[in-house]
N, C-alpha and C positions, 0 to 999 in steps of 0.2 A: 680686385682688378681683373676685369674681363676685356679681352682684346678681340677685335673683329678684323679678319683679313678678307677683303672683298676681291672678287675675280681671282681667287687663290691660285688657280691654274697649276703650274708645275713646280712652284717654289716650296717644295716639301721641306727644304732645309730651313727656310725662314720660319715656318710654323713650328719646326722643331726647336729653333733658337728661342722663340717666345715661350714655348712650353717648358723648356729646361730652365729658363730664367725665372719664370713665374713660380715653378715648382707647385707647391700646394696652396699658394696664395691667390690663385686666379685661374681662369680658364681661357683657352684659345678657341675661338669660333671662326669658322670659315664659310664663305658663300661662293657659289659658282653655278653656272647654268647646267653643269654636268657633275653629278655626284661622284663620278669616277675620277675627277681631277686629283692628281697625286698629292697635292698639298693638303687636301681635305682629310687624307688618311692620317695626318699628323696632328689634326685638330681634336679637341675634346668634343666638339659638336659641329655638324655640317648641315647646311641648309641649301636647298636648290632654289634658285631665283631665276626670273626671266633674263633674257639677254639685255645688255646694257641699254640698247636703243629701243627696246620693246616697251609698250605702254604698261605702266604698273611697276616698272623696275624700282623706282625710288620708294614707292609704297611698300613693296616687298622687303626692301632693305630696312626701312624704318620698323617694320613689324619684327624683324630679327633682332634689331638693336634693343627694342623695348622688351621683347620676350627674354632675351639673354642678359639683360642688364649690362650692356656694353659701355665701357668707359672710353676706350681709344679705338679709332677706326683707321685702318691703313689700306689704301687702294694699291693693288699690284698690277694695274693695267692702264696703259696710256689712253685707250679709248674711253675709259670711264673717268679719267681725271678731270676733264672739262666739265662734265655733268656734276660731279661732286663739288668742284671749286665754285661753280656758278651758284650752287644751292647750299654752300657751306654754312652760312649764317642761319638760314631757315632750318636746316637739318639739325644743327646743334641746339637751336632753341626748342625744337619739337622733341628731340630725343635725349638731350642732356649729355650726349657723347661728344668727345673732341675729335674732329676729323683732321687727320694729318695729310692734308693736301694744301697746295699753295693758294694764295689769293689769286684772283683772276688775272691781275696785272702781271704777276710772275709766271703764271701758267702760259700766257700768251708768248712770253719770251722763250720759255722752255720748249713748247710744242711746235713753234713756228721757226724753222731754221733761218728764214730771212730775218726775223726779229732777233734771233740769237746773234746773227752777224752784226746787226745794227747795235744791239746792246753792248757787244764786246767793244765795238769802236767807241761808243759813248763813254765807257768807263776806262778806256785806255788799255785794253787787252787785245793782243793780236788774234786774228781769226783768218781762216782761208778766204781769199777773194770770192765773193758770191754774187750771182747775177740772177735776175728774173727772166731775162729774154736772151734769145740767140743773138740779137743785134748788139746787145750790151757786151756780150762775150767777144764778138767779132771786132768791135772797136777796141776792147782791152787787148786783144791779140795783136792788133796793128800797133798799139802804143807800147807793147812789150810788158804790160802789167801782169799778164799771165801767159802760160805756154801749155801745150799739150804734154801729158794727158790731162783731161778734165773728167769730172764725174757728174753725171746727171742723176738726180734723186728727187723723191717727193718732198715737197716743202713741209708737210706735216707728217707726224708719225715716225716711229723708230724701227718698224719692221723692215726687213730687207726686201721690200717690194719695189719693183721698177727701178733698180739701180743699173746704170749703164756707164761703162767707162769708154770714153771716146779718145782716139789717138790722132784723128785727123779732122780737118774742116769738113770733109765730105760726109762724115757721119754725125755731125753736130745736130743738124735739124731733124734727121730721122730718129736719132736717139731721144731728142727732146719730145717729139711727137709720140714715140713709143712709150715713154715714161708717163706722159699725160694720159694716154689710153689705159695704161696699167693701173694708175691711180683711180680713174673713173670706174673701173671694174672691181675695185677692192673695197675693203671696209674703210679705207682712208677717204673715200668719196664723201663720207658724212662730215669730215673735218674741212674739206677743201672747198673753196669758192673759186674765183678766177686766180690766175697765176699760181697754179697748184704744183709747179715744178721749179726747181732751182738748178743752176749749173755752178759748180764749185771747182776751184783749183785743187789739185791733188798735192797734199803735203807729204812728201816721201821721207819717212824717218820713224823713230821709235814712237809708240803710242802709249799713253798713260791714262789711268783711271783715278779719279779723286772722288772720295765720298765726303761730302760736307754735311755736318750734323747741326740741325736747328731744334730748339726746344718748343714747348707749347706756346710760348709768347713770341714765337718767330725769332728767338734769340740765338745767336751763333754760339756753338759749343766747341767745335773742333773739326779736324779733318785728317784723313789718311790718304796717302798717295801710293800708287803701285805702278810698276811697269808691266805692260801686257806682253807676254811671251808667246801666246798662241790664242787664236780665236776659233770659235766653232758656232755656226748658225747665228752669227751676229753677236755672240756673247763671249766674255772673257773665259777662256778655258784653262789658261795657265798664266800665273803672274807672280811677281816678286815685289815685296813692299820696298818703298824708296824713302830716303830721308825727306822730311817735309820742307826744308829750307828753299829749294828752287821754286816751290809752289806758294810759299807763304804770302807774298805780296799780291799775287793774282787772286788767291782765295779771299784775302781781306777785301779786295775791290768787289768781288762777286757778292760776298756775304753782306757787305755794306750797302749794296744797291738792289739786291734781289731777296725780298722777304720770303720765308718758307717755313714749313713745319716738317720735322722728320728728316729723312735722308735725301740729299740731293746728289745724284750721280752725274759726274762731269767727265767728259772725254777731251783729251788734249793730244796734239801731235807736236813733234819737235823737229825743227829744221835749223841747221847751223847754230845750235845752242839756244834757239828761241822757241818758246812754247806758244802754240796756237790753240785757242779754244774751238772745239769742233761742235759739241752739242751738250745739252742738259737732259736728264731724265729725273723729274721731281718725285722720286720714289726709291724704294729699295731696288737696285738694279742687279743684273747678273754678276756684277763684280763685287757685291757686298760680302759674300763669304770670305774673300781674301782679307778684307778689312777686319771682319769678326775673328777669323782664325789668328790674325796677327796681334790680337789683344785689345782692339778698340771695339768694345761691346756696345754698339749703338742701341741695341735693344734694352740692355740694362740702364743705360744713361737716359733713354727716353722714359722708361718707367720711373726712374728716380726723379727726373725733372718734373714729370706729371704730378708726382706725389709730394713735391716740394722738398725733397731731400737734397742735401749738399752733394754736389757732383765731385767725384774724384778727379784729380788733374788728368786731362786728356793725354793719352800716350799710346804708343804701339811699338811693336818690335820691327826694326828695319832689317832688310835682307832676308826676310822669311818668304820662301817660295812654296806655292801650293798649286795643285792641279785637280781639276774636277774629274769625276768618273761616273759611268752609268750605273744605275741601281734600279731595283724593282720594288714596288709595294703592292700588296694585295688591295684590290678595289672592289666595290659592290657591282653586281651585274643586274 
């Protein structure tokens, strides 16, 4: 069993989880455009590849997969997900590896916050009121559907680029235009067409992260829920695991309507006892270590599922709190 982590980046912990789980039964291989990426230092082999949007990226990836006899491929970068999803069938046919990325239809829901909002409404799950235009927000304000503060953000991507909190009507249009310009100057410009910005009501209340696990055949396996206690640079920095019951019905609706492979990272906000779906990340997200440490070893379950082994009943410890901390690894120069 050989595993490939593409766009490995900073997720040293994830490479370590795969390494420890595989033991002597397989190898963890990583790719990145920079060989000093921290996650590569926890891999058994590291390969430098071009940037995701450079010519030859997929060819370079295929060469690594064939040379290293890779069985399972996991992408750790949002900007790469679309490229791999669109080419999933062809890549699997050419390499024999299984790509743990969503089908294109699911990726569109996950990567596009407007589509996430529409999807939530379609399946009967609450979501923050979301708008594509300033005019739409102004009308909703008049009708009392939303109130300030509002948040302006890029429609695509999960990075903290171009986020603007507006408290008054005066700054609504200027914030919208500033966000649009920030997107145009960023890596997100490759994902965006027209209507690249959304305006969303702010749900003030506790925030939760849910990791939903899907198998090789896009089959639902289980989920873990945690309450976020602290955030840092857009990622969960401290969290405590929660009982699954408040999330069970919502997760069933999502898993029944959104095919995927691997880990699906979901963010929720709570207001007056009601949960609101905020966004999806169809990969191992920054909140996964809390799931793993609480006993829901998605890495082991994915390996077992791939090999056709019977999965142990899904469970995790509730009330377990964890916090991240900074560390260093030696890197090549």
